[in-house]
C-alpha positions in Angstrom: 0.2 0.0 -0.2 1.5 3.4 -1.0 2.1 6.2 1.4 0.0 9.2 0.3 2.9 11.6 2.4 5.2 10.6 -0.1 5.1 11.2 -4.1 4.3 8.2 -6.2 6.4 7.5 -9.2 3.8 9.2 -11.6 3.7 12.2 -9.3 7.3 12.7 -9.4 7.3 12.6 -13.0 4.5 15.3 -13.3 6.4 17.4 -10.8 9.8 17.3 -12.9 7.8 18.1 -15.9 6.4 21.2 -14.3 9.7 22.5 -12.9 11.4 21.8 -16.2 8.7 23.8 -17.9 9.0 26.4 -15.6 12.9 27.1 -15.8 12.5 27.1 -19.5 10.5 30.5 -19.5 12.7 33.4 -20.5 12.0 35.2 -17.3 12.8 32.4 -14.9 16.2 33.7 -14.4 17.0 29.6 -13.5 15.1 30.3 -10.1 12.0 28.4 -9.0 10.1 30.8 -6.7 9.0 29.1 -3.3 5.2 30.3 -4.1 5.3 28.1 -7.6 6.8 25.3 -6.1 4.1 25.3 -3.3 1.6 25.5 -6.1 2.9 22.5 -7.9 3.1 20.3 -4.9 -0.5 21.2 -4.1 -1.2 20.4 -7.4 0.2 16.6 -7.5 -0.8 16.3 -4.0 -4.5 17.1 -4.4 -4.0 19.7 -2.0 -4.4 23.2 -1.4 -1.7 26.3 -0.4 -2.2 27.9 2.5 -2.2 31.7 2.4 -1.0 32.0 6.0 2.8 31.6 7.2 2.4 28.4 9.3 4.8 25.4 9.6 2.6 23.8 7.0 2.5 25.3 3.2 0.4 23.0 1.7 -2.4 20.8 3.1 -4.8 18.0 2.0 -7.6 18.2 4.6 -9.2 14.8 3.1 -6.2 13.0 4.0 -5.2 14.7 6.7 -2.0 15.4 5.5 0.5 18.7 5.2 3.8 19.6 3.6 6.3 22.3 4.2 7.7 23.2 1.0 11.2 24.8 0.5 12.8 26.0 -2.7 16.4 27.5 -2.9 19.6 27.8 -4.8 22.4 25.3 -3.1 24.4 28.0 -1.4 21.3 29.9 0.0 20.6 29.4 3.4 17.1 27.9 4.6 15.0 29.9 6.8 11.7 28.9 8.5 10.2 30.6 11.3 11.5 33.9 13.2 11.2 32.9 17.0 9.4 35.5 18.8 10.6 34.7 22.4 9.4 37.0 24.8 12.5 36.9 27.1 15.1 36.8 24.2 17.0 39.7 25.3 17.8 38.1 28.5 18.5 34.6 27.1 21.0 35.9 24.5 22.8 38.0 27.1 22.9 35.1 29.5 24.1 32.6 26.5 27.2 34.7 26.3 28.1 34.5 29.8 28.1 31.1 30.6 27.6 27.4 29.0 24.2 26.8 30.8 22.8 30.2 29.6 23.8 29.3 26.1 22.0 25.6 26.6 19.0 27.6 28.0 18.9 29.9 25.0 19.0 26.6 22.8 16.3 25.0 24.5 14.2 28.0 24.2 14.5 27.7 20.4 13.9 24.1 20.3 10.7 24.7 22.2 9.4 27.5 20.2 10.0 25.2 17.0 8.2 22.2 18.3 5.3 24.3 19.6 5.0 26.1 16.3 5.0 22.8 14.5 2.4 21.1 16.5 0.3 24.2 16.2 -0.1 23.4 12.6 -1.1 19.7 13.2 -4.0 20.9 15.7 -5.0 23.9 13.7 -5.8 22.0 10.4 -6.4 18.6 12.1 -3.6 16.9 10.4 -1.9 13.5 11.1 1.4 14.1 9.5 3.3 16.8 8.0 6.2 16.1 5.3 9.0 17.8 3.9 9.3 18.9 0.2 12.6 20.3 -0.9 13.8 21.6 -4.0 17.6 22.4 -4.2 18.6 24.3 -7.4 22.2 23.4 -8.7 24.2 25.0 -11.4 23.2 22.1 -13.8 20.5 20.3 -11.8 17.5 20.6 -9.5 17.5 18.1 -6.8 14.1 17.3 -5.1 13.6 15.2 -2.0 10.8 14.2 0.4 10.6 13.2 4.1 8.4 12.8 7.2 8.6 15.7 9.9 6.3 15.1 12.5 3.1 13.3 13.2 0.5 13.0 16.0 2.1 10.0 17.5 5.8 11.9 17.0 5.0 15.8 17.2 8.2 16.7 18.4 10.5 18.3 15.3 13.4 18.5 17.6 14.8 16.4 20.6 16.6 18.9 22.9 18.4 16.2 24.7 20.1 15.5 21.3 21.8 19.0 21.0 24.5 20.6 22.7 24.9 24.4 21.7 27.6 26.7 21.2 28.3 29.8 19.2 30.0 29.1 15.7 33.3 31.2 15.4 32.1 32.4 12.4 29.1 34.0 13.9 30.4 35.3 17.3 28.7 38.7 17.9 25.4 37.9 16.2 22.6 40.2 17.9 19.6 40.5 15.9 17.8 40.6 12.7 16.3 42.5 9.4 12.5 41.8 10.9 13.2 43.1 14.7 14.7 39.8 16.0 18.0 38.3 17.3 19.8 35.7 15.3 22.7 33.3 16.0 24.2 30.2 14.5 24.5 27.5 16.9 26.0 24.0 16.2 24.7 20.8 17.4 26.7 17.8 18.6 24.6 15.6 16.0 26.3 17.7 13.1 23.4 19.7 12.3 23.5 23.5 12.3 20.4 25.4 13.5 19.4 28.8 12.6 17.5 30.7 15.4 15.7 33.9 15.5 14.5 35.6 18.4 12.1 38.5 18.3 13.7 42.1 19.5 13.2 45.7 18.6 13.9 47.8 15.5 17.4 48.9 15.0 19.1 45.6 15.1 20.9 43.5 12.6 21.0 40.0 11.1 24.1 38.6 10.2 23.7 35.6 7.8 26.9 33.4 6.4 26.5 33.0 2.7 28.7 33.0 -0.5 28.9 36.1 -2.3 27.2 34.5 -5.2 24.2 33.7 -2.9 24.2 37.4 -1.7 24.0 38.8 -5.3 21.2 36.3 -6.2 19.2 38.1 -3.3 18.6 41.0 -5.7 17.2 44.5 -4.5 17.0 43.7 -0.6 16.6 47.0 1.7 19.0 47.8 4.2 21.7 45.0 3.6 25.6 44.4 3.0 28.0 42.0 2.6 31.6 41.6 4.3 33.3 39.0 6.0 31.6 36.3 4.3 28.0 37.5 6.0 25.1 39.0 4.6 24.3 41.6 7.1 20.9 43.4 7.4 20.3 46.8 9.6 16.5 47.8 9.7 15.9 51.2 11.0 13.7 52.1 14.0 11.6 55.1 13.9 14.6 57.4 16.1 16.9 56.3 13.6 15.0 57.8 10.8 14.0 60.8 12.4 17.9 61.3 13.1 18.8 60.3 9.4 16.3 62.8 7.9 17.5 65.5 9.9 21.3 65.1 9.4 20.5 64.5 5.7 18.7 68.0 5.5 21.6 69.7 7.7 24.2 68.1 5.1 22.4 69.1 1.9 22.2 72.6 3.1 26.1 72.8 3.9 27.2 70.4 1.2 30.1 72.2 -0.8 29.9 72.6 -4.4 30.7 69.5 -6.6 29.4 67.0 -3.9 26.0 65.3 -3.1 24.6 63.6 0.0 23.5 60.0 -0.7 20.9 58.6 1.9 21.5 54.8 2.6 23.3 54.1 -1.1 25.6 51.3 -1.7 29.3 51.5 -1.6 31.5 48.8 -2.9 34.6 49.0 -1.2 36.4 45.8 -2.6 35.4 42.6 -4.3 33.0 40.8 -2.2 32.7 43.8 0.3 29.7 46.2 -0.1 28.4 48.2 2.6 25.5 50.5 3.1 26.2 53.7 5.1 23.2 55.9 6.5 24.7 58.8 4.5 27.6 59.5 2.4 28.7 62.6 0.7 30.7 61.9 -2.6 30.6 63.8 -6.0 27.4 63.3 -8.0 29.5 61.2 -10.8 30.9 59.0 -8.2 28.3 56.0 -8.2 27.6 53.7 -10.8 24.3 52.4 -11.6 23.8 50.9 -7.9 27.1 51.5 -5.9 29.4 54.2 -4.8 32.5 53.8 -6.9 35.0 55.9 -5.4 35.9 56.8 -1.6 33.3 59.1 -0.3 34.3 62.5 1.6 32.3 61.6 4.4 30.5 58.6 5.6 27.7 58.7 8.4 26.3 55.8 10.6 23.5 56.4 12.9 24.3 53.7 15.5 22.0 51.6 18.1 22.9 49.5 21.1 23.0 46.4 19.0 25.4 47.9 16.3 27.5 50.1 18.5 30.5 47.7 18.6 30.4 47.1 15.0 30.1 50.9 13.9 33.1 51.3 16.3 35.2 48.4 15.2 34.6 46.3 11.9 32.9 49.2 10.1 35.5 51.5 10.9 38.2 49.5 9.6 36.3 48.8 6.5 36.0 52.7 5.8 39.7 52.9 6.7 40.3 50.4 4.0 37.9 52.1 1.4 39.7 55.5 2.0 36.9 57.3 3.6 38.1 61.2 4.2 35.9 61.6 7.2 33.4 59.3 9.6 30.7 60.5 11.8 29.5 58.1 14.3 26.0 59.2 16.0 25.1 57.6 19.3 21.5 58.3 20.2 21.7 56.6 23.5 24.4 58.7 24.9 23.6 61.3 22.6 27.0 61.7 21.1 28.6 62.2 17.7 32.0 61.3 17.2 34.0 62.8 14.5 36.9 60.8 12.8 39.5 62.0 10.2 41.2 60.1 7.8 45.2 60.4 8.6 47.6 58.2 6.9 44.7 55.3 6.1 43.5 55.3 9.7 40.3 57.4 11.0 41.3 59.2 14.0 38.9 60.7 16.4 39.4 64.5 16.6 35.9 65.8 18.1 33.1 64.6 20.3 29.9 66.3 20.5 27.6 65.9 23.2 24.0 66.9 24.1 23.8 71.0 23.4 25.4 70.4 20.3 28.7 72.0 18.3 30.0 73.0 15.1 31.5 70.1 13.5 35.2 70.3 12.6 35.1 68.6 9.3 34.6 68.1 6.3 32.7 71.3 6.7 31.2 73.2 9.7 27.5 72.3 10.6 25.8 72.9 14.1 24.8 69.5 15.3 23.1 68.6 18.4 23.0 64.6 19.0 20.3 65.3 21.6 17.9 66.9 19.3 18.5 64.4 16.3 15.9 61.8 17.1 13.4 63.7 18.6 9.8 63.7 16.8 
């Protein structure tokens, strides 16, 4: 007797025909969108695509079966669900202080994943949920299926099988593009789990990936690439207020022959692309989508989660790229730190606190950090 959770040979042939047909279309760009693959799976299974963002993407109510469907390029990380863990900030802080704290963070992630998976079983009255995975390689498409959970075995992960640690590559991860904290943790059974826990806006997501995979993302807001990672920094409201005020001030005082670029890309070197909050550079400096020469001024409006990166790695990248001046705004202090390039090193030359002062360079502007983020 065949198992309806898995595709028959005829269904697999049908699926292959539909995927090949789509890839032959001139606009496919060798990609298979997740929504299209979900529709294909629903068609061959005789099911329906769910319009909601649940653990199951496709269900067949008459058979009480469901499927999670994923389609990505081989080098692209697979994401599933952003974990909205209420005490995530405390858990992440404790995870960096002790091994017990790190294990507690991992257990909380496992609990969230298992609970979310069970919700789909109960919500749609399913007996089993399978996994349909499409992997796009340069010259082939790989497809496989497996069972994930069932009523008799509802736990997706067993926390006892995992011993968590921060990977070396992802040390220092804090948060995500969708207001969440993220980390890559390695389990002793050989698998890697990518976790996300809900945080406030103004944080950053760091995801290891090949530069080719990063380029394949296309036009994604607030994203950068350096040190082998895609870094996404979404702004919060205070950040936006400060950015607009500084942009307007710079536009008013910008010298002839220069222009203010808000959130514009700068390709510092091959495989190194950053997206400062503001840059001042000649109007003919960018190409179609990236700055091509060192800017006169780079401005970053930091947050608690990005402060160390802005003062450390980002400052090193801007030195490497040859930026003449670097303004680092800290809205929490509040404070503006002015750096000047001196022999390929950005050296601090001024600190401006609440109350304001005239900037020393690259041109004189009255800036009060205490007022920048006010509505």
